[in-house]
N, C-alpha and C positions, 0 to 999 in steps of 0.2 A: 250530289252527296248528302243532300238534306235528309233523305230518308234513312241513310246509313247512320248519320249523326244522331238522329232521333232514336234509332235502334240501340246504338251504343249507350246513350243516356239512360234508356229504360233498363238495360241490363245492369248498369252500374247502380241505379237506384234500387232495383229489385234485389240485387245481390246484397246490398247493404242492409236492406230490411231482413233478408233471409239470415244473414249472419247474426243479427240481433235476436231474431226469433229462435234460431237454431241453438243458441246457448242455453235456452230454457228446456230443450228437449233431451231426453235420456238417449243413451246409445241404441237401445232397442227401437225407440221411435224413429231415430235417424235411419237405422237400417231398414225399417219397414217402409219409410218414405222413399228410399232409393229403390227398393223392390217395386213399389208402385210406379215410380218413374220409369223403371225398366219395362214394365208391362205396357205403359203408354207409348214408350219409344218403339216397342215391338209392333204394336198395332199401327202406329204411324208409318213404320217401315214397310209393313205389309201393304198398307193402302197405297203408298207411293210406288212400290214395286209393281203392283197390279195395274198401274197405268200404262205399262209397256204394251205396245202393239205386237211385239215379237220378242219373247223372253230371251231369245238367242243374243239379241243386241246387248242388254245389260249383263248377260252371262259372259259374253266375250269381253265386254268392257271391264268387268270386274276381274276377270282372269288376267288380261293384259295389264290393266291398271295396277293390280296387286304386285305383279312381277316388277313393274317399274318402281312402285313404291318400296318394295323390299330392297331393290338395288340402290335406291336413293336413301333408304332408311329414314323415311319421313316420320315414322312413329318415334324413333329415337331422337330425332332433331326436335320434334314438337315437345317431347318430354324434357329434353335438355333446355328448351326455351322456358318451359314451366319452372324447372329447377333454378334457372338464372333469375327469373322474375321473383321467385320465392326468396332467393338469397339477396336480391337487390332491394326489394321493397317490403318484404316481411321479415320479422325477427326470426332468424334460424335457431337461436337458442343453443348453439353448440352442437356436439355430436352425441348427445344422450339419446336413449331409446325413445323418449317422448319427443325430442326434436326431430328424429328421423321419421317417426310416425306422422308428425305435423307436416313434414316436408312431402311425404308420400301423399298425404291427404290434399295438400295444396295442388300438387301435380295432377292428381286424379280429378279434382274439381276443374282445373284449368283445361285439361285435355277433353274430358267428357263434355263440358259445356261448349267448348269450341266446336266439337263435332256436331252436337245436337243443334246448336244455333246456326251453324254455318253450312249444314248439309240439308237441303230441302228446296222445294219449288219456289217458296216465297223468297228465300234468300237469293236465288239465282234470277228468277223471272222479275221479282220486284226491283232488284238492283239494276237489271238491264233496262227495264222500262223507265226507271228514274234517270238513267243515263240518256235515254232517247228523248225523254221529256222531263226536264228538271222540276217541273211543277207537279208531276205525277208521283206521289208518294203513297198512294192508296194501299198497295200491297205491303209495302214496308211498314206502313202505319199499323196494319193488321198484325204483321209479324212482331212489331214492337210490343203491342199489347200482349200477345201470346208469350213472348220472351220475358216480359216483365213478371208475369205470374210464375213461369217456369224457373226463372232465375231465383225467385224467392224460395221455391221448393228445393232447387239444387243447392243453393248456398246454405240453407238450413241444415242440410245433411253433409255437404262436401266442403263447406267453408269458403273463405275469402278467395280461393283460387278461381272460383266461378266468375268473380268480377273481372279478373284479368283476361277472361275469354273475349272481352270487349276489344282487346288489341287484335286478336285473330279475326273477329267479325269485321272490324274496320278495314283490315287488309283484304279479306276475301270479298266482301261486298263492294268495297271500293274498286277492286279489280273488275268485277262484273259491271259496275257502273261505268267504268272507263270503256269496256267493250260496247256497252249501249251507246255511249257518246260517239265512238268510232263508227258504229252501224248507222247512227243518225246522220253523221257527216258524209259517209260514203254513199248510202243508198236510201236514207230515210226509212230504213226497215223497221218493222215492228214485229216482235216475236210474241205470239199468243200462247196460251196454256195448251192449246191443241196442236201446236207445232210439233212434228215428229222429233225435232231436235230437243225441244224442252221435255217432251214426254219420256224419251229414252234417258235423258240426263236425270230426270226426276226418278225414274225407275231404278237407275243405277244408284242414286242417292238412297233410295229406299232399302236396297240390299245392304248398303253400308250401315244404315240405321239399325237394321236387324242384327248385324254383327255387334253394334254397340249395345243393343239390348241384352245380348248374351253376356256381355261384360257386366252390365248393371245387375243382372240376375245371378251373377256368379256361376254361370253354367259353363263358360269357356272364356279364355282370355286371348282372343285374336288381336293381332296388331292392326286395329281398325284404321288408324291414320294412314297406314301403308296402302289402303284401298282407295284413297282419295284421287289418285290419277285417273280412276275410272270415270270421274266426272268430266275429264277432258277427252278421254278415249271415246265415250259414248257419242257425243256430237260429231266427233271426227268420223266415226263409222257411218253415221247418218249422212254426213256431207259427202263422204267417199262414195257411198252407194248412189247418191243422187248424181254425182259427177259421172259415174259409170252407167247411169241409166238403169240401175237395178232397184227393184222394189223390196224394201225390208219387211213389208207386211204381206202375209200370205193371202 
């Protein structure tokens, strides 16, 4: 968990700096920064999605995962968690229009940062490798550095809600670290970046990031969090094909 704890710390520090800087920015500057982050997220999503060896796998994963997510209403629950955190730890300031705007901004920052920081190959692969070898935090150290600067930019435009995404990151990456520990205990397994399981999981995460980019660019408002089960469905498809002796690659 050392890598995840480092990542959480960098997000908290970066977000704090971003909030201090953001107060000096005008609304137009903040909006432009969000647009820039949306473009970067779009490029990152395309890069990750292109790692798939068979686009049918992430396509099916996203379709099945989204249905599951809609049935579970993950997006609604994540926003509700953001609202609870805002009410619990931030000053709600009543029911005025300004207070409602601040509440929505907090939730937006929390959900957006949770998805950006928690969906990606470094989050998954880095956490699994840290679980397999507790001394190996190389990938998570790189991710921590990237998240540090990203959290500054996000918090400058979306506010203190970005800092609370550290709660989500701790839970998500901690879960993947536990998976790595179980793999190490059961078979001493090591998953590399070229593993079909990781590649298709990364590609599915890339499609989710593209959806998030649409939100940041204000082109569409998909319920991106409801797509998260695709990250579980993708490796299950790969494992299922392997058990059946089927090749997922043409």
